N, C-alpha and C positions, 0 to 999 in steps of 0.2 A: 504494500500500500504506500509505503514511504517513497518508493521509486516512482509510482504514478504521480504522487503529489509533487515530487521534484520536477517531473516532466511538465506538469501544468505550470509550475513557477517559471520554468525556462520558456514555455510558450508565451506567457504574459510578458516576460522580459523582451523576447524577440519582437512581439507586437509593439511594445513601447519604443524600442529602437527604430523599428520601421516607421512608426508614426512620426518620431522626431526627424527622421530622414525625409519623409514626405513634406513636413512643414518647411524644412530647410530648402528643399528643392523648389517648392512652390514660391517661397519668399525670394530666392535668388532669381528664379525665372521671371517673376513679376518685376523685380527690381531692374533686371536687364531690359525688359520690355519698356519700362518707364524711361530708362536712359536712351533707348532707341527713339522713343517718341520725342524726347527732349532734343536729341540731335536732329531729327527730321524737322522738328518745329523751327530750330535755329536756322537750318539750311533753307527752309521755306521762307523765312523772314527775309533773308538776303535776296532770294529769287523774287519775292514779292516786291521788295523795294526797288530792285532793278527793273522789273516790269512796269512799275508805276512811273519811274523816270523816263523809260522809253515811251510810254503812253503819253505822258505830259509833254514830251519833246516832239511827238509826231505832228502836232498842229503847226509848230514853228517850222518844222522841216518842210511841210507842204507849202507854208507861206513863203519860205525862202525860194523854193523852186518856182513858185508863181511870180515872185518878185524878179527873179533873174530872167524870166521870159519877156519882161517888159522892154521894149526897144529903147526907151529913154533912159534905161539904167545901164545899157551896154557901154563898155569903155569908150568906144569911138564917139558915141553921142555925148558922153559926159565930157570928153576932151574938147568937143566943139561947143556944146551948149551949157555944160555944167550940170549939176544935179537938178532934178525937177523941183518946182516950187512946193509941191505937195508931198515931198519925200517924207516929211515928219509925220503927216497924217497916215501915209502908207505904213510906215514903221509901227506906229501906234496900233493900227488895226491888226497888224501881224504879230504884235506882242514883243517887238524888238525895241531895245533902248538906243541902239546906234547901228550904223552900217559903214563899212569901209570898202572901197573899190581899189584893187591893187593891180599892178602889172604881174606878168608871170613870175618874176623874182621877188614878189611881195613888196615892191616899191609902191607906196600909196599914190593913187591918182586923185581921189577925192574921198571925203568922209563927212558924216553927219552925226552929231552936231559939229559945225565948223570950228567953234571956239573951244572944243574939248580935245586938247592935244594928247590927253592920257589914253585915248582909245587906240592910238597908233602903237602904243607899247604892247598891246595884246596881239599884234600881228606876229605870226611865226617868224623866228629869227633865222632859221636855216631851212631852205626849200628842200634840200635833199632829205633831211631827217623827217620833215613833214610829209614828203611823198611816201615814205615807208609806212606812215601811220594812217594813210588814206583809207576811208571806209569803202566797202564793196559797193555801196549805193552812190547816189549822186551827191549827197550831202555828208560832209565829215564834221563831226561834233567834237569839241574839246572844251576844257574848262581853264580859266585864267583868273588870277587875282588882280584886282585893281585897288590898291590900298588895302582896306579890310573888307572889301566886298568881292564876292565870288560871282563871276559871269559865265554863262553858258554861251559859247560861240559856235556858229554854224557856218561852214565854208563850202562854197560851190564854185566849180570851175565854169567859166564862160569864155566865148571867143574873145581874144585880145585885140589890140589895135596897134598896127605898125604904120607910121607915116599916114595917119588918118584913114587907114583901110583896115577892114576886118581881117584878123589873122587867126589861124587855127592853133597857134602856140598855146593860147589860153591865158586868161586873166582870172582874177578871183574876186568874188563878192563875199565879204565876211560880215555877218550880222550877229549881234550879241544881245543878250538880255540879262538883267540882274536876277540872280538866282537865290540869294541867301534867304530872305524872308519868304519869297514866293514858293520856293521848294518846300520849306518847312511847313508853311501854312496849308499847302495842298496835300502833302503826304500825310500830315497828322490827322486829317479827316478820313483817310482811307486805311491807315495803319495805326492801330491803338498803341500808344506808348509815347515816348519822348524822343524826338529826332533833333539832331544838332549837326551843324556843318563844322568840321575841324580843319584848321589851316594846315596842321601837321598831318600828312597822309599816313594811314596805317594799312597794313596788309588786310586783304579780304578774308573774312572768316567770322565765326560766331563762338561764343563761349558763355558758360553759365556761372554766375556769381552765387555760390552756395550760401554766403552769409546774408545777402540781401534778397536772394531768390529772384534775381533779375537776369533776363537774357540780354546779352549785348551782341549786336551784329554790326559789322563794319563793311562798308562798300566804298572802295576807292574811286575817285573821279580823276580821269586822265587828262593831261595837258596836250599841247600840240606836238610835243616830242615823245608822246606815248609813255610818259612817266607820270606817276601819280602826282596831281597838283593839290588835291584836297581829298577828304573822305567824309562819308556820311556815317553817323553813329546813331543807331536806334536802340533804345532801352525799353524792353517790354517786361511786364510781370503778368503773364496770362493766368486767368483763373483756372484754366484746365490743369495747369501744373500743380496748383495748390490742391485741386480736387484729387489729382492722382496721388499726391503725397498722403492726403487723408485716407483715401481708399486703400493705399498700401498698408498703412498702419491698421486700419480697420480689418483688412483681410488677414493680417497676421494674428490679431486678437481673436477673430472668429475661428481661424484654424486651430489655435491653441485651445480654445473652449471646446470645439468639436472633438478634437483628438482626446482631450481630457475626459469628456463625457463618454467617448467610445471606450477608453481604457477602463473607466469605472463600470460601464455596462459589461464589458468582457469579464472583469473580476467578479461582479455580482452574479453573472450568469454561470461562470465556472464554479463559483462557490456554492450556488444553489443546486446545480444539476450534476456536479462532479465531485467537488471537494467535500461537501456535506454528506452525500451518499457514501463516499469512501470512508469518511469518519464513522458514520453509522455502522457500516459493515465491519470496520475495524473494532468498534465497541461491541458489536454483536459477537464477534469472534472471541474477543477478550473476556467479555462478561458471560458468554454463552447464553445470551438472551435473544430469542427470535423476535421480540417486540421491536427491537431496533431496525430489523430488516423490514418489518411491516410498516414502519414509518416512511419508508421510501416508496411513495405512491407512484412515482413515474416509472418505476421498474416493473410495474404490474404487467404480466404478459397479455392481459386483456386489452391493453392499450394498443399493442401492435395488431391484434386481431381486429379491433375496432377501426384502426387506421386502414388496414387492408380491405375491410368490408366497405368503408366509405369510398375508397378508390374504385372498387368494383362497381358500386352503385353509380358513381359519377360516370364511369366508362360506359355502363349500360345505358344510362340516361342520354349521354352524348350520342351513342350509336343509334338509339331510338329516335332522337331528334333529327339526326342526319337522314335516317330512313324516311321520316315523315316529310321533311323538306324536299327530299328527292322525289318522293311520290307526288307531292303537291306540284312540284315543278313539271314533272312528266305529265300530270293531268292537265295543267294549264297549257302546256305545249300542244297536247292533243286537242284541247278545246279551241285554241287559236287556229290550228291546222284545219279543224272541221269548219270553222267560220270561213276561212279563206277558200276552202274547196267549194263552198256554196255561192261564192261571188260570181256574177255573170261575166265580169271582165277577166281577161287573162292576167294571172299574177304569177310572177316568178322572182326568186331571190338569188343573189349571187354573193359570194364572199369578196374580200378585198382584192383577190386576184382575178375576179371575173368568172369564177367557177360556179355553175348553177347548183344551188343547194335546196331549192324548193320549186315545184312545178305543179300548178293546180289543174283541175279538170278543164276549165275554160281555155287554159293555155294548150292543152292537148288538142282541143277541137280547133283552135285558131291556127296553130302551127303544124298540125298533123303529126305530132311527135308525142309518144307516150312518156309518162313520167320516168320509168326506168331508163329509157333511151336518152332523156334530157339531163338527168342528174349526173353530176361530175363532168359535164361538157362545158367548154368555154362558151359563154353566151354570145360573144361577138363572132365566134366561128360558126355556131349553130344558127344564129339569127343575126344577119349583118344589117346594122343600122346605116342608112344612107341619108345624106343631106343635100338639099338643093344648092347650098352655098356654104363655104367654110365658116362664115360669120355665125350661122345658126348653131353649129357644133361648138364653136368657141363660147357662145353665149350660154349653152347648157353647162359646159365645164365651169365657167365662172360662177354661174348660179348655184351649182352644187357645192362649190368651194366656199361661197360666202354664206348662203342660207341653208344649204343641206337639202334643197328640194328644187325640182324643175318640172314644168308642165309645158307641153308643146306637141308639135306634129313633126313626123319624119317618115321616111320610107323604110320598110323592112323587107329584106330578101329572105324568103322562107327556105327551109331545107330542100324543097323540090325545085328551087330556082326561080319561082314566081315572086313577084313583088306586090306589096300592098301598102296603102297609105293608112297610117294609124295615128291615133291621138294617145299620148302616153303621159304618165306621171311617174317620175323617178325620185325616190327619197333615199337619203343616206342613213345607214344604221350604225349607231355608236354604242360602245359599252359604257360602263359606269365611269370610266376614266377618260371619256371623250375620244377614245381611239376608234378609228373607222373599222367596222366589222364587215361591211358590204353595202349592197344596194337592194332596194325593193322596187320592182317595176310593175306598174299596173297599166295594161294596154287595153284600150276600148276597141270595140268592133270597128272594122274599116269604115271610113266615111267616103262619100263620093263628092 
């Protein structure tokens, strides 16, 4: 008896160790999932910020392309007539703060505002370096500081002018807009958090501040030389991360409570049905008193007999129920077949492959084919349906696919080779899972 009790104790110990292992595994797995969510969220913030910048710059890009197509903005016209009088209004409508027209080597031809000499300092200093940073599209964007203000500049190449004639070497139109407040004000409405523009550029990336529970994402903004000129810094404290942290702690507590309850249940169950009976048997053997054995009610052999009897009763009941259902189903099928056999119209059914599965008496009379000869035949081979035009056949196919029923007229070629005009109704047959079982066709007598 002592050996059995020791084995039960070992079983409880193993269950405890396994439970602790399960708790540890679930906790570690959930923690790793939370970390993956955090990393994905941080990466999505950078991508979202970049997409918003592209979207906000798309309008000015289109505006610059439209502006460059105006003939009075072309370098040749500007050298002759100067900038148009309404250039300020055009720039304001396009969202630009200034514009510069340069020669191919970035020597300025004209600029607006005329009295702002600082705008010329934002022209690329080296044409060769700038050419390496050109965008794949028409417009190349870069960022440049002017004092403490950040500007977004858009450059587009246009035909140049040599000796007052249009030249294909190319000149440049560079338009800029003030970005510091505008960028922050626009993006803060679309991205929850705090966005700031930093003069000292930082590498692109994201990280999580565990002390403040804040996600920090950095997106660099590049200058004309394809080097970072500034960077955007976004700090967010999403509620979902706080919820995940709370859920992680709650899950750990729930797991500990559940495992503890499970271990208590296992101990009580084993104590009631195994340890206690073993103690009673041991006492009965030591005291030589059979009353201890009679106290073990669950070891009564009648319990097994009753259990076996109930299993047999349930099996017999299930068998009887299946027989009654089968008999009822067979009776109903016979009843339906009897009804169809009395219908004056020809009725036949096919499975989803087109094989005939039912053929009533009226069908025998109409087509001159008995039921045994028709069953298992392909309907389209035994009775060929013909149409006056392909559109009618296409209409039938679409009607069956959409509504499951079709009514109309067509020509049928009988097994003897003769043809008759018929009016038919075809219905789709489905099972309980809406899978197509076949079709039911009702054909009325030929009309003239």
